[in-house]
C-alpha positions in Angstrom: 40.0 -28.6 -17.9 43.0 -30.9 -18.4 46.0 -29.0 -19.7 49.1 -30.7 -21.2 52.5 -28.9 -21.4 54.2 -30.2 -24.6 57.8 -31.1 -24.9 59.4 -28.8 -27.6 60.2 -31.0 -30.5 61.1 -28.6 -33.3 64.8 -28.8 -34.3 66.7 -26.9 -33.1 64.9 -27.5 -29.8 63.6 -24.5 -27.9 64.0 -24.6 -24.1 61.3 -22.1 -23.1 58.0 -23.2 -21.5 54.5 -21.7 -21.6 54.1 -22.2 -17.8 56.9 -22.5 -15.2 56.6 -25.2 -12.4 55.4 -22.6 -9.9 52.9 -21.1 -12.3 51.4 -24.6 -12.9 51.1 -25.0 -9.2 49.4 -21.6 -8.8 47.0 -22.3 -11.6 45.8 -25.6 -10.1 45.5 -24.0 -6.6 43.5 -21.1 -7.9 41.2 -23.3 -10.1 40.2 -26.6 -8.6 38.8 -27.7 -12.0 42.2 -27.4 -13.7 44.6 -30.3 -13.9 48.0 -30.2 -15.5 50.4 -32.8 -16.9 53.8 -32.2 -18.4 55.7 -34.2 -21.0 59.2 -35.1 -19.8 62.1 -33.2 -21.5 65.8 -33.1 -21.2 66.1 -29.8 -23.0 63.7 -27.6 -21.0 65.1 -24.6 -19.0 63.1 -26.0 -16.0 64.0 -29.6 -15.2 61.5 -32.4 -14.8 62.4 -32.5 -11.1 61.4 -28.9 -10.7 58.0 -29.7 -12.0 57.8 -32.8 -9.8 58.8 -30.8 -6.8 55.8 -28.5 -7.4 53.5 -31.5 -7.5 53.0 -31.5 -11.3 52.5 -34.9 -13.0 55.0 -35.8 -15.7 53.9 -38.3 -18.3 54.5 -39.0 -22.0 50.9 -39.6 -23.0 48.8 -36.4 -23.1 46.1 -37.8 -25.3 43.4 -37.2 -22.6 44.1 -33.5 -22.2 41.6 -30.9 -23.4 44.2 -28.3 -24.2 47.9 -28.7 -25.3 50.2 -25.8 -24.7 53.6 -25.3 -26.4 55.9 -22.5 -27.6 57.2 -23.3 -31.1 55.6 -25.2 -33.9 54.6 -28.8 -33.2 56.1 -31.2 -35.8 53.1 -32.2 -38.1 53.6 -35.9 -37.5 53.2 -35.4 -33.7 49.8 -33.6 -33.8 47.1 -35.6 -32.0 43.9 -35.7 -34.1 41.0 -33.6 -32.8 42.8 -31.9 -30.1 43.1 -28.2 -29.2 46.6 -26.7 -29.4 48.0 -23.4 -28.5 51.4 -22.5 -29.8 53.2 -20.0 -32.2 52.4 -21.6 -35.6 54.1 -19.0 -37.8 51.6 -19.6 -40.5 49.5 -16.4 -40.7 52.1 -14.7 -43.0 52.0 -17.8 -45.3 55.5 -18.9 -44.2 56.5 -21.5 -46.7 58.2 -23.8 -44.3 55.1 -24.3 -42.2 52.6 -25.0 -45.0 52.7 -28.7 -44.3 52.0 -28.0 -40.6 48.8 -26.2 -41.4 47.9 -29.0 -43.9 48.2 -31.6 -41.2 46.3 -29.4 -38.7 43.4 -29.5 -41.2 43.7 -33.1 -42.1 43.7 -34.2 -38.4 40.9 -31.8 -37.6 43.0 -30.0 -35.0 41.8 -26.8 -33.4 44.8 -24.5 -33.7 44.9 -21.3 -31.5 47.9 -19.1 -32.1 49.4 -17.2 -29.2 50.3 -14.4 -31.7 46.7 -13.9 -32.7 45.2 -13.5 -29.2 44.2 -9.9 -29.0 42.0 -7.7 -26.9 39.0 -5.7 -28.0 41.3 -2.9 -29.3 43.3 -5.3 -31.4 46.3 -5.2 -29.1 48.2 -8.5 -28.6 47.6 -10.1 -25.2 50.8 -12.1 -25.0 54.2 -12.2 -26.6 57.9 -12.9 -26.0 58.7 -9.6 -27.8 60.2 -7.7 -24.9 62.8 -10.3 -24.3 63.6 -10.5 -28.0 64.3 -6.8 -27.8 66.4 -7.1 -24.6 68.6 -9.9 -25.9 68.8 -8.5 -29.5 70.1 -5.1 -28.3 72.6 -6.9 -26.0 73.8 -9.0 -29.0 74.1 -5.8 -31.1 76.3 -4.1 -28.5 78.3 -7.3 -28.1 78.8 -7.5 -31.9 80.0 -3.9 -32.0 82.4 -4.6 -29.1 83.9 -7.5 -31.0 84.3 -5.3 -34.1 86.2 -2.5 -32.2 89.9 -2.4 -32.1 92.3 -1.0 -29.6 91.3 0.6 -26.3 87.6 0.5 -26.9 87.5 -3.3 -27.8 85.4 -5.3 -25.4 84.0 -8.8 -25.4 80.7 -9.6 -23.6 79.8 -13.1 -22.5 77.0 -14.5 -24.6 73.6 -14.2 -22.8 72.9 -17.9 -23.3 75.9 -18.7 -21.1 74.3 -16.7 -18.2 71.8 -18.4 -15.8 69.4 -15.4 -16.1 69.3 -11.7 -16.8 70.5 -10.7 -13.4 73.7 -12.7 -14.1 74.0 -11.2 -17.6 73.9 -7.6 -16.2 77.3 -8.3 -14.5 78.7 -8.1 -18.0 77.7 -4.5 -18.4 80.8 -3.2 -16.6 82.8 -4.3 -19.6 81.0 -2.1 -22.1 83.3 0.7 -23.4 81.6 2.4 -26.2 83.2 5.3 -28.2 81.0 8.3 -29.0 79.0 6.6 -31.8 75.3 6.8 -32.5 72.7 3.9 -32.3 69.4 4.1 -34.2 66.5 1.9 -32.9 63.3 1.5 -34.9 59.9 0.9 -33.5 57.9 1.7 -30.3 56.3 -1.7 -29.6 57.3 -4.5 -27.2 60.4 -5.5 -29.1 61.8 -2.0 -29.5 60.9 -1.0 -25.9 62.7 -4.1 -24.7 65.8 -3.0 -26.7 65.5 0.6 -25.3 65.3 -0.9 -21.8 68.6 -2.6 -22.3 70.3 0.5 -23.7 69.0 2.5 -20.8 70.5 0.0 -18.4 73.8 0.5 -20.2 73.4 4.3 -19.4 73.4 5.2 -23.0 71.6 8.6 -23.3 68.5 8.8 -25.4 68.2 11.8 -27.7 65.6 13.1 -30.1 65.7 12.1 -33.8 66.4 15.7 -34.7 69.3 16.0 -32.3 70.6 12.6 -33.4 70.8 13.8 -37.0 72.0 17.3 -36.4 74.3 17.3 -33.3 77.6 15.7 -32.4 78.0 14.1 -28.9 81.0 13.3 -26.8 79.6 10.0 -25.8 77.5 7.2 -27.3 73.8 8.1 -27.7 70.7 6.4 -29.2 67.4 7.5 -30.7 64.2 5.6 -31.0 62.2 6.1 -34.1 58.4 5.9 -34.4 56.6 5.5 -37.7 56.2 9.3 -38.0 60.0 9.6 -37.9 60.6 7.1 -40.7 57.8 7.6 -43.3 56.0 10.4 -45.0 53.3 10.8 -47.6 53.6 13.4 -50.3 51.1 16.2 -49.8 50.6 15.5 -46.0 51.6 18.3 -43.6 51.2 16.0 -40.6 51.7 12.3 -40.2 48.4 10.4 -40.1 49.0 7.3 -38.1 45.7 5.6 -38.9 46.1 6.3 -42.6 49.6 5.0 -42.6 48.7 1.7 -40.9 45.8 1.3 -43.4 47.8 2.3 -46.5 51.6 2.0 -45.8 52.2 1.4 -49.5 51.4 5.1 -50.1 54.3 6.3 -48.0 58.0 6.8 -48.6 61.0 6.2 -46.3 62.7 9.0 -44.4 65.5 6.6 -43.1 68.3 7.5 -45.4 69.7 10.4 -43.2 70.1 7.9 -40.3 72.4 5.7 -42.4 74.8 8.6 -42.8 75.3 9.3 -39.0 74.5 6.0 -37.2 77.1 3.3 -36.6 74.8 0.7 -35.0 71.2 -0.1 -36.3 68.8 -2.1 -34.1 65.7 -3.0 -36.0 62.8 -3.7 -33.7 59.7 -2.8 -35.8 57.1 -5.0 -37.5 57.3 -4.9 -41.3 55.4 -6.3 -44.2 55.9 -6.0 -47.9 53.6 -3.0 -48.3 55.9 -0.9 -46.1 58.8 1.0 -47.7 62.2 -0.6 -47.0 64.6 1.4 -44.8 67.3 1.2 -47.5 68.3 -0.9 -50.5 71.3 -3.0 -51.2 72.4 -0.3 -53.6 72.2 2.3 -50.8 74.6 0.2 -48.8 77.2 0.6 -51.5 77.3 4.3 -51.1 80.4 5.8 -49.5 78.3 7.8 -47.0 76.5 4.7 -45.7 78.1 4.5 -42.1 76.2 1.7 -40.4 78.7 -1.0 -39.3 76.5 -3.3 -37.2 72.9 -4.3 -37.8 71.0 -6.1 -35.0 67.9 -7.2 -37.0 65.6 -8.4 -34.3 62.7 -8.8 -36.7 64.8 -11.1 -38.8 62.8 -11.0 -42.0 64.9 -12.7 -44.7 65.9 -10.9 -47.9 64.6 -10.4 -50.5 61.3 -10.1 -48.6 62.7 -7.9 -45.9 63.2 -4.3 -44.9 67.0 -4.9 -44.4 68.7 -6.3 -47.5 71.8 -7.5 -45.6 69.6 -10.0 -43.6 70.3 -12.8 -46.0 69.8 -15.6 -43.5 69.1 -16.2 -39.9 72.0 -16.5 -37.5 72.1 -18.7 -34.5 72.5 -18.3 -30.8 75.9 -20.1 -30.8 77.0 -18.3 -34.0 75.2 -15.0 -33.8 77.0 -12.7 -36.3 77.9 -13.0 -39.9 79.4 -10.4 -42.3 77.8 -8.8 -45.3 79.8 -7.3 -48.1 77.8 -4.4 -49.6 79.8 -4.4 -52.8 79.1 -8.0 -53.7 75.8 -8.5 -51.8 77.2 -11.7 -50.3 78.1 -13.1 -46.9 81.6 -12.7 -45.7 83.5 -13.3 -42.4 82.4 -10.8 -39.7 84.4 -8.0 -38.1 86.2 -6.9 -41.2 86.7 -3.4 -42.6 84.3 -2.6 -45.4 81.7 -5.2 -44.3 78.6 -4.8 -42.2 78.1 -7.2 -39.3 74.6 -8.7 -39.1 73.0 -10.2 -36.0 69.8 -11.9 -37.1 68.9 -14.6 -34.5 65.3 -15.7 -35.0 64.7 -17.1 -31.5 66.4 -14.5 -29.3 64.3 -15.0 -26.1 65.7 -18.6 -26.0 69.0 -17.1 -24.8 67.3 -16.2 -21.5 64.6 -18.9 -21.4 63.8 -18.8 -17.6 63.3 -15.0 -17.6 61.3 -15.1 -20.8 59.2 -18.1 -19.7 58.3 -16.5 -16.4 57.2 -13.3 -18.0 55.2 -15.2 -20.7 53.6 -17.5 -18.1 52.5 -14.5 -16.0 50.7 -13.2 -19.1 49.1 -16.6 -19.6 47.8 -16.6 -16.0 46.6 -13.0 -16.0 45.3 -12.6 -19.5 44.6 -15.9 -21.2 43.5 -18.7 -18.8 40.4 -17.0 -17.7 39.4 -16.5 -21.3 39.9 -20.2 -22.0 38.0 -21.2 -18.8 35.1 -18.9 -19.6 35.2 -19.6 -23.3 35.7 -16.0 -24.3 34.2 -16.6 -27.7 35.3 -13.4 -29.5 38.9 -13.5 -28.4 39.3 -17.2 -29.1 37.5 -17.0 -32.4 39.9 -14.4 -33.8 42.9 -16.4 -32.6 41.7 -19.8 -33.9 43.3 -20.4 -37.3 41.7 -23.8 -38.0 39.1 -26.1 -36.4 37.1 -29.2 -37.4 39.1 -29.6 -40.6 38.6 -26.2 -42.1 40.2 -22.7 -41.9 38.5 -20.4 -39.5 36.8 -17.4 -41.2 39.4 -14.8 -40.2 42.1 -17.0 -41.9 40.2 -17.9 -45.0 42.9 -16.0 -46.9 45.3 -18.9 -46.2 43.3 -21.2 -48.5 45.6 -20.8 -51.5 48.7 -21.1 -49.2 47.4 -24.4 -47.9 46.2 -26.0 -51.1 48.6 -24.7 -53.6 50.5 -27.3 -55.6 53.8 -28.5 -53.9 
């Protein structure tokens, strides 16, 4: 198998990689039938020389490769006809901005396998950058709150993207000086657990949802909410997780009490439009709405979102904007009466070397052997398109692809 590592061409350019130089070397040493070439790039978190020093060939033309690996979407005009690609396509939710990409995939008879859709026999994702999104997102949320604070508690953390790696970023933790406020974190998956890991490193105690709502504390605390803590169905005495995941539209939100006691909200849970929103724009106008900072790691954009103040993505270099609840419009951040929103949509790119190394380890341990052995079931369910047609699990994308522009 000839594998090509693509240069990330989407603008703004991502500097993560699917395999680090040492992982490429390991893969070729462990599998004599695997050969790897890498497209040169000036933007990668690992330099061309680092790949060369591990004996990896660098070349522009990857047209003879069997499998082309990337991270973010490949620009449609750069797709090579008839090739097999693996990258995050961001098409399975019918994202409007990637409709042309999927159209070109079909027109060029590309086989598109999506990292996000690779799942084991239990339906659990095999690979993701989610943990690092959670870590960086929680850090950015704490950083935003530090910038908002006045007086003795004010602190300013160095942006993570200015740090070489996570080890260097942790040196900033000594600056954190949080007053006795409450932080609510949603979700129990990779993203949320990454955020919880960061909060634990900051020595912020974790408390139960009940204590969070009912007790006062003399120091900053956080709670982590599972679906059972946030949603209920009328007539149910106990939360039925299986039923909730099958029919979330039948449930109502229990989140309002948290908006009355929490100062910082870190959103790390998957959401789709069938699930009740946490709160509405009208709720944010209420005088008892106390949340001042929202770190929306999921970054679904309003009006199709669970957080109405996430009106646009923010960026790594300009991570926070203000939201005025009374007008429903953006305003400068860190002002009384406004809510500060951190909604970066490519958070792992702030610590690309750490994120890439973790991701590459998952590629080596969970994905490569499936590709080499042609694990038909796993690959079938992750293949969005092949031979000029939508694969059966993604037939629902037909209208999305062929609707009138």
